[in-house]
N, C-alpha and C positions, 0 to 999 in steps of 0.2 A: 683327578680331573684331567681332561685332555687339554692341550694347550697350544699356544702360539708364542713366538718371541718376536718383537718387532720394532715399530717405528711410531711416528706421531700422527694423531688424527683427531677429528672433531665429530661428535656423534649425537643423533637424536633417534631413539629406538624404543621398541616395546616387546620384550621377550627374555628368557633365561638360558644360559649356556655353560660349557666346560672346555678345558684346553690342554696344551703340551709344551715340548722343548726340542732344540735341535742344534745343528752344526752349520758352519759357514756355507753359504750357497752363492754360486755365481748366477747372475740374472741376465743371460742373453735372451732375446725375444723368443728364440726357439730352443727346445731341448731341455732335458732335466738339469737341475742344479747339481753342481759337483760338491762333494762334502769335504770339509777340512776341520781342524780343531774347533770346538764350540767356543763362542765368546765367553768372557768372564760372566759368572752367574751373579751379577749385582742386582739388587732389588730395583725395580723400575721406579723412576722418579715421578712425583705427582705432576699432573699437567699444570701448565702455567695458568690456565683458566679453569675454574672448578667445573667438574663434570657432574651433571645431575643425572641420577639413575633411580629407577623404581622397578621393583619386581613384584608382580601380583598386586599392583597398586600401592605398594609400600616403599617409601624411599630407602635406598641403601647407599652406603659410602664405599666407593671403589678405591681400594688401596694399592692394587697391582694391575697393570695392563701389560701383557706379554704378546709378542708376535712371532710367527715362524712361517716358513715356506714348506710345502710338501714336494717341492721340485719344480713347480711351474711358477707363473707370475702371480697367482692368487695368493693373498695374504690371510693367514689364519690368526685371529686375535682372541685372546683370553682375558676376561675381566674377572677379578676376585675381590671380595671384601676382606681378604687376608693378605698379609705381606708374602709374596711369592717371588722366586727367581727361576731361571731356566732349569737348574738342577732339580728344584722341587717338582716342576711339571714332569720331567722325565722320570723321576723316581716314583711319583704318586699315580701317574696315569689319570684315570677318571675318578679316583677316590677324593672325597671332600673331608675336611676337618669338621668337627662338631661346631655348628653355628655358622659355617661358611656358606656364602652364596657365590656361585660362579656361573659364567656363561661364555659361549664362543660365538663369534661371527666370522664370516669369510667375506673379504673384499676382493673383487675381481673386475677386470675390464670385460664387461658383458657384451657379447656380439648380438646385433639385431639382424633380421633377414636382409636389410638393405646394405649390410656390410659395415655399418657404423659401430664403434666401440666406445663405451663409457663406463667409468667406475660405478659400481653399485654394490649394495649388500646382497650377496647371492646365497648365503646360507646362515641360519641361526640355529644354535643348539641350546635348548633350555631344559635342564633336567634330563628326562628321558625322551623329550620331544625334539625332533630335528626337522627343520623345514628348509627347502631350497627353492629358489626362484628369483624373480626381481623383487626383492623384499624392501628395498629402501635406497635412497640416494646417497652417493658418496663422492667426495672430492679428495684425492690423495696427493699430498705435496711431497712426501718422502716415502719411497716404496722399497728400500733396501732392507731385507729382513735380518741382515747382519749388523745393522746399526739401529737407528731410531725410525719408527714408522709414524708418520703424521698424516692425518686426514680429517675431513669433515663429513659426518654421516647424519642422515635424517631417516629415522625408521620408527614405525609404530606397528607392533605385531601382537596379535592375541590368538591363542589357540582356539579354533572354532569349537563351539559347543557340540558335543557328540563325538569328539575326537580325543577322548581321555579327559583328565582333569583340566579345566580351563586354566591357562597360564597367560601372563602378559609380561612384557619387558618394555621399559621406556628409558632411553638415553638421550641426553642433550648437552652438548658442550665439546670442548676440545679434548682430544685424546692423543697422548704421547705414549707409544708402546715401546718397551725394551725389546730389542731384536735378539732372538734366540737362534737365528739361522735356519738351517735345514733340519727338518724332522721327518724322517720317512723310514718305514720298515723294510724298504727294498735295498738290495745290495748293488754295487756297481756291475756285478756279473749278470744281473737281471736285465740290464739295458740291451736292447736290440735295435740299434739305429737302422731305419729302413731307407738307406740312401738311394735305392732304385725306385722308390715309390713317392708319388706326388699327390698330396691331398689338399684340396681347397674347399673351404666352406664360406659361402657368401663372399667369395673373392679373397678370402684370407688364407694364405698358405700355412699349413700346419705340419711341422716336422714330427715324425713318428719315432718314438724310442721304446715302444713296447708292442709286441706282436705275438699272439698265441692262436692256436687252431685246436678246436675241441669238437668232438662228436656230440650232437644233441638229437632229440627225437625228430626235429624238423630237418636235420641235415648237419653238415659241417658248419661251424660258426667261427669266423675269423674275427678276432678282437684286436683292435689297434688303439694305442693311446699315446698322448704326447709325453707322458712320463713312463718309466719302466713299470711293468706288472708281471705277475707270475701266474701259472696255471691255477694255483689254489686260491689266489685272491681276486684275480680279475683286475680291471683298471680302477683301483680305489684311490680317491683323492687326486685324480688327474684334472688338469685344465680342460682337456678334450679327450673324449673316448668314443669309439665307434665299434659297433658289432654288426657284422654282415653274415646273414644266413645264405649259404651257397646251395644251389640246386644241382641235380644231376645233368641238367641241360646247360651247364656252364654259364650260369647267370646268378646274380644276387637277387634273391626273392624278397628279402626283408632287411631293412636297415634301422638301426637304433643309434641315436646320438645322445650323449650326456656329457657331464663335466661342469666344473665350477663356472665356466665362462658362457654357459647357455642358461636361459631363464628357466628351463625345465627339461625333463627327459623327452626326447622326440622319437617317434617311431612311425614307420610307414612301410607298406608293401611296395615292392618295386616291380614294374612290369619287365618282361624279358628283353625289351629293347633298351632298358635303362643302363645297367652296368653289367658288362660281360665279366665272367670270372672263370678262369681255367686253373684247376687244382692239379698239381703234380706232387704225389707223395713218394717217399722213399721207404724201403723196408728196414734200413739200418738205423732204427731208433728215431726215425723221422728227420734225421739230418739231411738237409738238401731239399726239404719240402718247400714248394713255392706256390704262390697264388698270384696269377696275373689278372690284374683288374683294369678295366677300361670302360669309361662311360660317365654319365651324369644322371642325377635324379634330384627331385625336390622332396625334402623331408621336413615336415612341419613348417613349410614356408621358406626354408633355407636351401639354396642351390648347393648341392654337393657334387664335386668332381673328383674322380679318383683315376689315376693313370700310373701304370708301372707294375713292378713286381715286388710282392711282399715275401719275406723269408721268415715265417713265424716259427716259434717253437711248437712242436706237436705234443699236445697234452693227452694224457690217458682219459678215456671216457669218464664222465662225472661219477657214475656208479661203481667205478673200479678204483677211485682214488681214496 
């Protein structure tokens, strides 16, 4: 199963998921978390107030709650009917034991177009079904994934008819999750801090630590993310992710926004007066490639402002990798 290692929280929910394990993570407001030795793999303690849970309308007893970070401020939580610890999650991945029920949720400070931020359930994984959006309410009182995560969550989800086998998840009560720290497949060498680039979304500054440039049928695509990413993976598991399609006329023609801290994937065409983009490539393996960005545009109701120089890693075309 995939997992999280975490803190304490309270939850009311409807859906089924899976989880993982990780290392110690620093939690500045901007930038990816740094890794250090993982916390001890002790089994998570039962919450002080009983947690009521039901999967597919049938009550289940949750025996383990783990939390982890993937580098940003979003918290990944794993619930299981079996006794699990952080090492179990790392070793097992998404595999379940016979008779085990498990599910994952993500808690994040979701940004609204007016610039306000509030904790919410932003992702749920139930079996083979994963949904992202503003899925439920959450109040987090302890958010350090190296220690104990505590929160109050209210959520009711049901997989819509016609989208696979109908599934439902219900949670109600206090949740205290054992912190498993940082869990990410990226290495320190994957980080590319873009100190010359300023990105603001709805007035919120976002530090960029991942940048790649790839050829696509529509043109060159610049991908930026708040956490590191690689050419092969793209911005997976990031709080914030941006994809800009660049035209030969030195402009961004299309912008796509995603990440745990947005209610959904946002996409919009950009007129030539919106964001200017000047690409300079180098022949020596792409080292020294830069993209100068300057301008603003509204994407899905969010005001996006980008100014400065990005220094991305130049990726091989998708069909040659």
